[in-house]
Phi, psi and omega in degrees: 000131180268155180277186180296149178270131180252151174225163176292142176290150177240171179302329179291348181269353189304310183300317179294321179293318178298317178299319179296314179301317180294320178297331178272001180083014180268143179275145175221119174226124182304321180296321179297321178297315178298318179295318179294318177299317180299318179294316180296315180294322178300316178294316179300314180297319179298318180292319178294318179300319180296335179267004177093005179289134183252352184209143176238135176248139175244143174250117180247122179286149181307325180291348183246028183301334182300333182281347182302319179299322178296313180297322178299318178297335179269006175100003179275146178247152175279136179233143178277103180233160173244119178265129182235149177210163179213123176273138180251000000 
């Protein structure tokens, strides 16, 4: 017997996920998420800088475009790139 099938969450799932978190008694505040992300990225950038890294690239999926504004506030710029992959 196989277990439940999982898929990646999409931007359209946000309201349902927030409702689920609240039903479980978990707090959700968009600002808190942004603040936590800023702290995590700040620490990551500091560690990479200490190792001599001069650039960080982020991959944002089209379904997650809402986060682009957060990354821009943290100093990231949008660049025209083509991401390619091949499944074997």
